[in-house]
TIKOL-723497 format. One record per residue (C-alpha): residue in three letters; residue number from 1; x, z, y. Coordinates in nm, 3 decimals, decimal comma, m for minus. Example, Ala and Ser with C-alpha at 12.3 -4.5 7.8 and 13.67 -1.06 7.14 Angstrom:
2
NODE  resn  resi        u        w        v
NODE   Ala     1    1,230    0,780   m0,450
NODE   Ser     2    1,367    0,714   m0,106
//
This chain:
426
NODE  resn  resi        u        w        v
NODE   Met     1   m6,020    3,205    8,687
NODE   Ile     2   m6,266    3,508    8,706
NODE   Thr     3   m6,256    3,712    9,095
NODE   Arg     4   m6,287    4,093    9,145
NODE   Gly     5   m6,664    4,052    9,204
NODE   Leu     6   m6,732    3,843    8,951
NODE   Leu     7   m6,541    4,055    8,701
NODE   Ala     8   m6,764    4,327    8,832
NODE   Asp     9   m7,011    4,194    8,712
NODE   Ile    10   m6,962    4,126    8,340
NODE   Leu    11   m6,856    4,512    8,371
NODE   Gly    12   m7,190    4,635    8,517
NODE   Lys    13   m6,960    4,875    8,774
NODE   Pro    14   m7,009    4,767    9,129
NODE   Lys    15   m6,727    4,649    9,341
NODE   Arg    16   m6,564    4,945    9,440
NODE   Val    17   m6,498    5,130    9,080
NODE   Val    18   m6,354    4,812    8,935
NODE   Glu    19   m6,101    4,852    9,249
NODE   Ser    20   m6,067    5,189    9,221
NODE   Gln    21   m5,985    5,138    8,847
NODE   Ile    22   m5,761    4,802    8,914
NODE   Ser    23   m5,536    5,023    9,193
NODE   Lys    24   m5,482    5,343    8,845
NODE   Gly    25   m5,378    5,130    8,589
NODE   Lys    26   m5,648    5,170    8,403
NODE   Leu    27   m5,765    4,801    8,425
NODE   Pro    28   m5,552    4,465    8,501
NODE   Ser    29   m5,412    4,336    8,819
NODE   Glu    30   m5,465    4,001    8,984
NODE   Glu    31   m5,182    3,784    8,929
NODE   Ile    32   m5,335    3,389    9,032
NODE   Ser    33   m5,402    3,431    9,402
NODE   Ala    34   m5,547    3,098    9,549
NODE   Asn    35   m5,793    3,013    9,886
NODE   Asp    36   m5,635    3,353   10,018
NODE   Arg    37   m5,782    3,474    9,658
NODE   Asn    38   m5,632    3,695    9,371
NODE   Tyr    39   m5,808    3,609    9,018
NODE   Phe    40   m5,829    3,729    8,679
NODE   Ser    41   m5,641    3,486    8,408
NODE   Leu    42   m5,775    3,452    8,115
NODE   Glu    43   m5,512    3,585    7,922
NODE   Gln    44   m5,581    3,950    8,088
NODE   Leu    45   m5,984    3,928    8,006
NODE   Lys    46   m5,882    3,955    7,689
NODE   Leu    47   m5,705    4,293    7,741
NODE   Ile    48   m6,080    4,407    7,832
NODE   Pro    49   m6,349    4,497    7,547
NODE   Ala    50   m6,662    4,422    7,767
NODE   Ala    51   m6,505    4,062    7,822
NODE   Gly    52   m6,508    3,993    7,468
NODE   Phe    53   m6,828    3,781    7,467
NODE   Met    54   m6,625    3,487    7,635
NODE   Phe    55   m6,377    3,456    7,416
NODE   Ser    56   m6,642    3,485    7,106
NODE   Asn    57   m6,805    3,150    6,890
NODE   Glu    58   m7,127    3,325    6,823
NODE   Trp    59   m7,303    3,111    7,103
NODE   His    60   m7,259    2,822    6,920
NODE   Glu    61   m7,387    2,904    6,609
NODE   Phe    62   m7,666    3,068    6,762
NODE   Val    63   m7,814    2,736    6,922
NODE   Gln    64   m7,838    2,589    6,617
NODE   Thr    65   m8,104    2,793    6,573
NODE   Glu    66   m8,462    2,574    6,472
NODE   Pro    67   m8,725    2,659    6,353
NODE   Glu    68   m8,922    2,655    5,993
NODE   Lys    69   m9,233    2,513    6,104
NODE   Glu    70   m9,397    2,448    6,454
NODE   Phe    71   m9,445    2,804    6,606
NODE   Thr    72   m9,722    2,852    6,865
NODE   Leu    73   m9,789    3,129    7,128
NODE   Ile    74  m10,009    3,256    7,431
NODE   Glu    75   m9,812    3,333    7,765
NODE   Leu    76  m10,017    3,575    7,969
NODE   Phe    77   m9,919    3,590    8,341
NODE   Ala    78   m9,767    3,275    8,278
NODE   Gly    79   m9,626    3,279    8,629
NODE   Cys    80   m9,494    2,932    8,700
NODE   Gly    81   m9,356    2,873    8,420
NODE   Gly    82   m8,980    2,962    8,408
NODE   Leu    83   m9,002    3,221    8,032
NODE   Ala    84   m9,244    2,939    7,923
NODE   Leu    85   m9,040    2,622    7,973
NODE   Gly    86   m8,726    2,800    7,821
NODE   Leu    87   m9,002    2,930    7,479
NODE   Glu    88   m9,094    2,564    7,445
NODE   Met    89   m8,744    2,455    7,454
NODE   Ala    90   m8,603    2,684    7,178
NODE   Gly    91   m8,968    2,544    6,999
NODE   Phe    92   m9,204    2,679    7,080
NODE   Lys    93   m9,591    2,504    7,097
NODE   Ser    94   m9,873    2,704    7,371
NODE   Leu    95  m10,168    2,700    7,290
NODE   Leu    96  m10,297    2,818    7,624
NODE   Val    97  m10,117    2,953    7,882
NODE   Asn    98  m10,251    3,209    8,088
NODE   Glu    99  m10,232    3,307    8,527
NODE   Leu   100  m10,380    3,414    8,831
NODE   Asp   101  m10,170    3,246    9,078
NODE   Lys   102  m10,410    2,892    9,187
NODE   Asp   103  m10,003    2,758    9,287
NODE   Ala   104   m9,825    2,850    9,012
NODE   Cys   105  m10,144    2,674    8,790
NODE   Ala   106  m10,101    2,383    8,972
NODE   Thr   107   m9,691    2,412    8,910
NODE   Leu   108   m9,780    2,414    8,539
NODE   Arg   109  m10,043    2,245    8,492
NODE   Thr   110   m9,824    1,964    8,736
NODE   Asn   111   m9,484    1,948    8,473
NODE   Arg   112   m9,691    2,039    8,147
NODE   Pro   113  m10,026    1,793    8,187
NODE   Asp   114  m10,067    1,861    7,817
NODE   Trp   115  m10,049    2,265    7,796
NODE   Asn   116  m10,346    2,443    7,798
NODE   Val   117  m10,330    2,643    8,160
NODE   Val   118  m10,660    2,854    8,177
NODE   Glu   119  m10,672    2,989    8,504
NODE   Gly   120  m10,773    3,306    8,611
NODE   Asp   121  m10,785    3,663    8,564
NODE   Val   122  m10,680    3,752    8,241
NODE   Ser   123  m10,987    3,980    8,158
NODE   Asp   124  m11,215    3,741    8,132
NODE   Ile   125  m11,090    3,560    7,862
NODE   Asp   126  m11,182    3,620    7,463
NODE   Phe   127  m10,911    3,595    7,276
NODE   Lys   128  m11,123    3,624    6,939
NODE   Ser   129  m11,107    3,211    6,844
NODE   Tyr   130  m10,746    3,257    6,811
NODE   Lys   131  m10,704    3,556    6,559
NODE   Gly   132  m10,437    3,457    6,233
NODE   Lys   133  m10,342    3,147    6,460
NODE   Val   134  m10,028    3,286    6,643
NODE   Asp   135   m9,652    3,334    6,560
NODE   Leu   136   m9,578    3,492    6,928
NODE   Leu   137   m9,743    3,678    7,201
NODE   Thr   138   m9,596    3,695    7,505
NODE   Gly   139   m9,648    3,827    7,877
NODE   Gly   140   m9,447    4,013    8,173
NODE   Phe   141   m9,812    4,236    8,283
NODE   Pro   142   m9,716    4,397    8,663
NODE   Cys   143   m9,591    4,763    8,586
NODE   Gln   144   m9,860    4,997    8,668
NODE   Ala   145   m9,881    5,339    8,579
NODE   Phe   146  m10,157    5,495    8,389
NODE   Ser   147  m10,307    5,815    8,453
NODE   Tyr   148  m10,203    6,088    8,189
NODE   Ala   149  m10,449    6,418    8,265
NODE   Gly   150  m10,573    6,535    7,925
NODE   Lys   151  m10,502    6,228    7,733
NODE   Lys   152  m10,349    6,135    7,409
NODE   Leu   153  m10,141    5,788    7,522
NODE   Gly   154  m10,381    5,573    7,358
NODE   Phe   155  m10,479    5,177    7,390
NODE   Glu   156  m10,799    5,311    7,536
NODE   Asp   157  m10,651    5,510    7,802
NODE   Thr   158  m10,439    5,278    7,956
NODE   Arg   159  m10,788    5,047    8,023
NODE   Gly   160  m10,730    4,949    8,433
NODE   Thr   161  m10,440    4,848    8,462
NODE   Leu   162  m10,279    4,459    8,348
NODE   Phe   163  m10,098    4,662    8,033
NODE   Tyr   164  m10,460    4,745    7,853
NODE   Glu   165  m10,544    4,313    7,906
NODE   Phe   166  m10,249    4,232    7,684
NODE   Ala   167  m10,271    4,509    7,497
NODE   Arg   168  m10,695    4,340    7,399
NODE   Ala   169  m10,472    4,030    7,311
NODE   Ile   170  m10,267    4,171    7,083
NODE   Asn   171  m10,554    4,363    6,934
NODE   Glu   172  m10,769    4,061    6,937
NODE   Ile   173  m10,522    3,778    6,866
NODE   Arg   174  m10,267    3,986    6,596
NODE   Pro   175   m9,991    3,758    6,597
NODE   Lys   176   m9,603    3,790    6,416
NODE   Val   177   m9,410    3,911    6,682
NODE   Phe   178   m9,485    3,996    7,066
NODE   Leu   179   m9,294    3,958    7,351
NODE   Ala   180   m9,318    4,186    7,691
NODE   Glu   181   m9,072    4,154    7,998
NODE   Asn   182   m9,069    4,330    8,273
NODE   Val   183   m8,876    4,467    8,524
NODE   Lys   184   m8,576    4,669    8,424
NODE   Gly   185   m8,713    4,987    8,656
NODE   Leu   186   m8,971    4,987    8,362
NODE   Val   187   m8,704    5,201    8,158
NODE   Ser   188   m8,766    5,493    8,421
NODE   His   189   m9,150    5,397    8,533
NODE   Asn   190   m9,387    5,722    8,619
NODE   Lys   191   m9,068    5,916    8,441
NODE   Gly   192   m9,078    5,725    8,109
NODE   Lys   193   m9,408    5,798    8,051
NODE   Thr   194   m9,516    5,402    8,082
NODE   Leu   195   m9,290    5,292    7,827
NODE   Glu   196   m9,363    5,557    7,593
NODE   Thr   197   m9,722    5,520    7,651
NODE   Ile   198   m9,647    5,114    7,584
NODE   Thr   199   m9,444    5,241    7,261
NODE   Glu   200   m9,783    5,481    7,165
NODE   Val   201  m10,034    5,173    7,224
NODE   Thr   202   m9,802    4,891    7,027
NODE   Asn   203   m9,817    5,166    6,728
NODE   Glu   204  m10,185    5,253    6,742
NODE   Leu   205  m10,221    4,873    6,766
NODE   Gly   206  m10,041    4,866    6,413
NODE   Tyr   207   m9,683    4,695    6,526
NODE   Val   208   m9,357    4,820    6,550
NODE   Leu   209   m9,148    4,822    6,915
NODE   Val   210   m8,793    4,695    6,786
NODE   Ser   211   m8,629    4,585    7,040
NODE   Ser   212   m8,708    4,775    7,426
NODE   Glu   213   m8,337    4,595    7,561
NODE   Val   214   m8,220    4,522    7,966
NODE   Leu   215   m8,076    4,159    7,959
NODE   Arg   216   m7,854    4,081    8,238
NODE   Ala   217   m7,936    3,711    8,239
NODE   Ile   218   m7,540    3,655    8,343
NODE   Phe   219   m7,460    3,668    7,960
NODE   Tyr   220   m7,712    3,400    7,964
NODE   Arg   221   m7,606    3,116    8,189
NODE   Val   222   m7,790    3,174    8,442
NODE   Pro   223   m7,575    3,153    8,777
NODE   Gln   224   m7,810    3,473    8,837
NODE   Lys   225   m7,731    3,908    8,852
NODE   Arg   226   m8,051    3,969    8,710
NODE   Glu   227   m8,205    4,163    8,499
NODE   Arg   228   m8,546    4,209    8,314
NODE   Ile   229   m8,638    4,404    8,024
NODE   Phe   230   m8,804    4,255    7,742
NODE   Leu   231   m8,965    4,424    7,423
NODE   Val   232   m8,997    4,286    7,135
NODE   Gly   233   m9,263    4,401    6,883
NODE   Ile   234   m9,359    4,284    6,504
NODE   Lys   235   m9,664    4,358    6,263
NODE   Lys   236   m9,597    4,705    6,094
NODE   Glu   237   m9,642    4,462    5,743
NODE   Phe   238   m9,335    4,291    5,804
NODE   Phe   239   m9,153    4,551    5,960
NODE   Asp   240   m8,928    4,703    5,638
NODE   Phe   241   m8,844    4,313    5,542
NODE   Val   242   m8,647    4,182    5,902
NODE   Thr   243   m8,438    4,225    6,154
NODE   Tyr   244   m8,413    4,205    6,537
NODE   Asp   245   m8,144    4,059    6,685
NODE   Leu   246   m8,087    4,029    7,027
NODE   Pro   247   m7,952    3,641    7,197
NODE   Ser   248   m7,591    3,580    7,162
NODE   Lys   249   m7,418    3,638    7,469
NODE   Phe   250   m7,246    3,258    7,635
NODE   Pro   251   m6,886    3,253    7,630
NODE   Gly   252   m6,843    3,211    7,965
NODE   Val   253   m7,049    3,311    8,351
NODE   Phe   254   m7,204    3,085    8,585
NODE   Thr   255   m7,184    3,101    8,954
NODE   Met   256   m7,273    3,000    9,293
NODE   Arg   257   m7,067    2,716    9,245
NODE   Asp   258   m7,230    2,586    8,900
NODE   Ala   259   m7,574    2,641    9,054
NODE   Leu   260   m7,544    2,365    9,344
NODE   Lys   261   m7,265    2,167    9,227
NODE   Ala   262   m7,244    1,905    8,987
NODE   Gly   263   m7,038    2,087    8,613
NODE   Lys   264   m7,115    2,196    8,347
NODE   Leu   265   m7,455    2,386    8,413
NODE   Phe   266   m7,606    2,075    8,608
NODE   Asn   267   m7,475    1,648    8,605
NODE   Glu   268   m7,578    1,612    8,956
NODE   Asp   269   m7,535    1,798    9,343
NODE   Val   270   m7,859    2,005    9,390
NODE   Pro   271   m8,136    1,794    9,555
NODE   Pro   272   m8,250    1,842    9,905
NODE   Ser   273   m8,530    1,999   10,002
NODE   Asp   274   m8,779    2,222   10,210
NODE   Gly   275   m8,605    2,535   10,296
NODE   Gln   276   m8,641    2,836   10,573
NODE   Glu   277   m8,428    2,892   10,916
NODE   Tyr   278   m8,284    3,160   11,083
NODE   Pro   279   m8,385    3,216   11,448
NODE   Asn   280   m8,161    3,084   11,680
NODE   Arg   281   m7,968    3,471   11,736
NODE   Lys   282   m8,001    3,578   11,389
NODE   Arg   283   m7,817    3,248   11,305
NODE   Glu   284   m7,547    3,241   11,590
NODE   Ile   285   m7,501    3,677   11,447
NODE   Met   286   m7,517    3,518   11,078
NODE   Glu   287   m7,189    3,270   11,150
NODE   His   288   m6,963    3,550   11,171
NODE   Val   289   m7,067    3,646   10,846
NODE   Pro   290   m6,807    3,506   10,543
NODE   Glu   291   m6,797    3,378   10,225
NODE   Gly   292   m6,921    3,687   10,025
NODE   Gly   293   m6,960    3,924   10,299
NODE   Tyr   294   m7,296    4,125   10,480
NODE   Trp   295   m7,354    4,309   10,806
NODE   Arg   296   m7,056    4,530   10,817
NODE   Asp   297   m6,779    4,217   10,758
NODE   Leu   298   m6,996    4,158   11,142
NODE   Pro   299   m6,769    4,248   11,450
NODE   Asp   300   m6,903    4,642   11,531
NODE   Glu   301   m7,064    4,473   11,856
NODE   Leu   302   m7,268    4,225   11,639
NODE   Gln   303   m7,329    4,518   11,389
NODE   Arg   304   m7,473    4,777   11,688
NODE   Glu   305   m7,659    4,518   11,829
NODE   Tyr   306   m7,823    4,309   11,407
NODE   Met   307   m7,857    4,652   11,299
NODE   Lys   308   m8,004    4,808   11,586
NODE   Gly   309   m8,121    5,267   11,500
NODE   Ser   310   m8,002    5,168   11,144
NODE   Tyr   311   m7,661    5,121   11,259
NODE   Leu   312   m7,616    5,486   11,251
NODE   Leu   313   m7,783    5,572   10,920
NODE   Gly   314   m7,453    5,525   10,798
NODE   Gly   315   m7,560    5,359   10,388
NODE   Gly   316   m7,415    5,016   10,229
NODE   Lys   317   m7,731    4,886   10,312
NODE   Thr   318   m7,554    4,568   10,153
NODE   Gly   319   m7,797    4,335   10,121
NODE   Ile   320   m7,838    4,279   10,496
NODE   Ala   321   m7,735    4,007   10,700
NODE   Arg   322   m7,558    3,874   10,282
NODE   Arg   323   m7,403    3,584   10,243
NODE   Leu   324   m7,363    3,501    9,927
NODE   Ser   325   m7,041    3,316    9,755
NODE   Trp   326   m6,914    3,059    9,523
NODE   Asp   327   m6,745    3,238    9,332
NODE   Glu   328   m6,975    3,456    9,204
NODE   Pro   329   m7,305    3,412    9,075
NODE   Ser   330   m7,605    3,483    9,279
NODE   Leu   331   m7,829    3,809    9,452
NODE   Thr   332   m8,101    3,869    9,213
NODE   Leu   333   m8,416    3,641    9,400
NODE   Val   334   m8,624    3,773    9,595
NODE   Cys   335   m9,013    3,590    9,696
NODE   Thr   336   m8,818    3,584   10,016
NODE   Pro   337   m8,451    3,421   10,124
NODE   Ala   338   m8,458    3,597   10,434
NODE   Gln   339   m8,646    3,958   10,405
NODE   Gly   340   m8,426    4,222   10,619
NODE   Gln   341   m8,350    4,350   10,288
NODE   Thr   342   m8,270    4,147   10,062
NODE   Glu   343   m8,102    3,818   10,297
NODE   Arg   344   m7,944    3,494   10,083
NODE   Cys   345   m7,782    3,308   10,253
NODE   His   346   m7,572    2,980   10,176
NODE   Pro   347   m7,256    3,065   10,077
NODE   Glu   348   m7,103    2,775   10,350
NODE   Glu   349   m7,415    2,701   10,546
NODE   Thr   350   m7,526    2,891   10,794
NODE   Arg   351   m7,909    2,889   10,614
NODE   Pro   352   m8,138    3,084   10,403
NODE   Leu   353   m8,144    2,904   10,048
NODE   Thr   354   m8,399    2,616   10,019
NODE   Thr   355   m8,682    2,581    9,729
NODE   Arg   356   m8,506    2,388    9,548
NODE   Glu   357   m8,124    2,574    9,548
NODE   Tyr   358   m8,408    2,880    9,423
NODE   Ala   359   m8,530    2,692    9,137
NODE   Arg   360   m8,132    2,550    9,084
NODE   Ile   361   m8,063    2,945    9,015
NODE   Gln   362   m8,334    3,052    8,790
NODE   Thr   363   m8,236    2,730    8,614
NODE   Phe   364   m8,477    2,516    8,597
NODE   Pro   365   m8,453    2,127    8,551
NODE   Asp   366   m8,472    1,919    8,926
NODE   Thr   367   m8,719    1,791    8,714
NODE   Trp   368   m8,965    2,065    8,779
NODE   Glu   369   m9,142    2,062    9,068
NODE   Phe   370   m9,362    2,355    9,228
NODE   Cys   371   m9,697    2,313    9,436
NODE   Gly   372   m9,835    2,516    9,691
NODE   Pro   373   m9,680    2,586   10,089
NODE   Arg   374   m9,312    2,635   10,127
NODE   Asn   375   m9,408    3,040   10,135
NODE   Ser   376   m9,535    3,048    9,757
NODE   Ile   377   m9,311    2,795    9,618
NODE   Tyr   378   m9,056    3,101    9,680
NODE   Lys   379   m9,278    3,365    9,582
NODE   Gln   380   m9,309    3,172    9,236
NODE   Ile   381   m8,932    3,054    9,167
NODE   Gly   382   m8,801    3,422    9,274
NODE   Asn   383   m9,109    3,565    9,053
NODE   Ala   384   m8,987    3,357    8,803
NODE   Val   385   m8,772    3,472    8,430
NODE   Pro   386   m8,476    3,205    8,442
NODE   Val   387   m8,569    2,948    8,210
NODE   Asn   388   m8,284    2,953    8,039
NODE   Leu   389   m8,278    3,326    7,998
NODE   Gly   390   m8,599    3,265    7,845
NODE   Tyr   391   m8,448    3,028    7,602
NODE   Ala   392   m8,209    3,261    7,437
NODE   Lys   393   m8,442    3,487    7,415
NODE   Gly   394   m8,666    3,202    7,249
NODE   Leu   395   m8,372    3,139    7,001
NODE   Ser   396   m8,357    3,470    6,885
NODE   Leu   397   m8,793    3,490    6,902
NODE   Val   398   m8,757    3,185    6,611
NODE   Arg   399   m8,444    3,314    6,350
NODE   Leu   400   m8,717    3,646    6,349
NODE   Leu   401   m8,994    3,421    6,306
NODE   Asn   402   m8,827    3,214    6,007
NODE   Ala   403   m8,727    3,529    5,884
NODE   Ile   404   m9,118    3,634    5,813
NODE   Glu   405   m9,190    3,338    5,663
NODE   Asn   406   m8,898    3,386    5,445
NODE   Ile   407   m8,961    3,728    5,266
NODE   Asp   408   m8,918    3,894    4,977
NODE   Tyr   409   m9,143    4,146    4,945
NODE   Asn   410   m8,872    4,284    4,629
NODE   Val   411   m8,609    4,348    4,925
NODE   Lys   412   m8,628    4,599    5,187
NODE   Ile   413   m8,391    4,635    5,493
NODE   Lys   414   m8,203    4,989    5,552
NODE   Arg   415   m8,258    5,081    5,912
NODE   Pro   416   m8,226    5,380    6,095
NODE   Val   417   m8,553    5,656    6,086
NODE   Glu   418   m8,583    5,573    6,408
NODE   Pro   419   m8,631    5,234    6,581
NODE   Lys   420   m8,381    5,112    6,847
NODE   Gln   421   m8,444    5,245    7,183
NODE   Ile   422   m8,388    5,177    7,515
NODE   Ser   423   m8,011    5,035    7,623
NODE   Met   424   m7,839    4,825    7,836
NODE   Gln   425   m7,678    4,496    7,758
NODE   Phe   426   m7,307    4,526    7,876
//
C-alpha cells in the first residue's frame, strides 16, 4: 500500500497535482484506510502505467550481472565514498581515489585501507602512468560556468574549472568508459551552455556521450527523493558496436520506515549516533508540526512567530519547519539537517536527523565509519551519491564493459543518427 504522497513521488508530480487528478477521476481513488490515512492498493497501482516498474521482473535479472573480467576504475572528487562503494559492490576495483577534503579522505582510508586514496588538489595529479590500464573513470566535478566570449567550446576553453581537470584525466588515462555525475541543475546550468560545452569537449577528446540522464534515487532502493544527472561516455572506436542501457528499476519504493527500522533494507534498527539539537523554543514550536507537515500546519500565531517577516511573503516554502513522514522517502538530504529552508526533522521525535540516520537514508552500511567533527560528517554524507544508486549505475556500466569485451567488429549497431539526449527517468 502507498500514500498519495508516495504516489506523487513515483509519478514525479507535486502532491497537489496528484490530488487534483484523483478528484477528476484521472487517477484511481483510494479504498484502503488505516491509521487515519487512505492508501492505494497494489491492484489500483496496476492501472497506472508509470507504476508499472513495481510489477516488473527486470530488476531480478539485472542484479545477476557479473563482470567478465576484473574491471578497474579511477574516481575523482570521491567525497566520503558513496559512489566508489556502490561501484565496488557492482564488481569494480579501484586503482586510485582522489579527494581534496581531509576528513573525507580519512573516512575513505578508515573503511578501505587497501584503496589508493590520493588526498589533495586533482590538478596536482599526473595520470599518464595509468594510460590504457583503466576501464572506467568516474567523478562528480562541481558545476562551474565557463567563459564563452570568442570561444569555440573546446577543451582548452574549460581551463580554470574542475571539469577541465576531469577532461584532462580522460585525455591522459584514455579509459574505455567514463561516468560523470552531478546535480540535476547541470541540465539548465548557464542556460544549457555548460552541458553543451561538456558534450563538445567529450567529442574533441575522442568520446561519445551516449547517455545523459537524470535518475531518481527512489527507483533504485534508496529511501530518498534525490535526483542526480549521470553522463556516460565511451570511446568512439566502440560506439558503433555497443549500446548502453539505463539500470533497471527496483520493483518497489522504500520509505523512512525502511531507512530507520529493521526490515527489507536493513536488518536492524538504526544505531544511535551523534546529532544536532534544536534550541528550546524551536523545539517547542516543532512539537506542533505533524508527521509529514511543515510550517503551514502550525497554529497561525506560531506561524507568525516562526516565519517572522516571511509570513507575509506568500509561497509554499515547504522545506521550512518540515517533519518527515514514515510512509514516504526522505526529502533530499543537504549538508545539515536543520537549515532554515531545508529542515529535516525526525518523523516522530522532535529533533533533527542524526548522522547515522543520514547515512541510512544514503544507504551506507552501518559499518561505514565517518571521520571528522559532526558538521563535517553531515556534509560528507549530504554530498554523497547514495550507495545503492551507485551500485545500480555500476551494474549498468558492467554490462556496457562486458559488451565492449565481446565486440564483433563485423556487426554494427543500428541506432538513431543522434545520441540520446537528456531526459528525466520517470
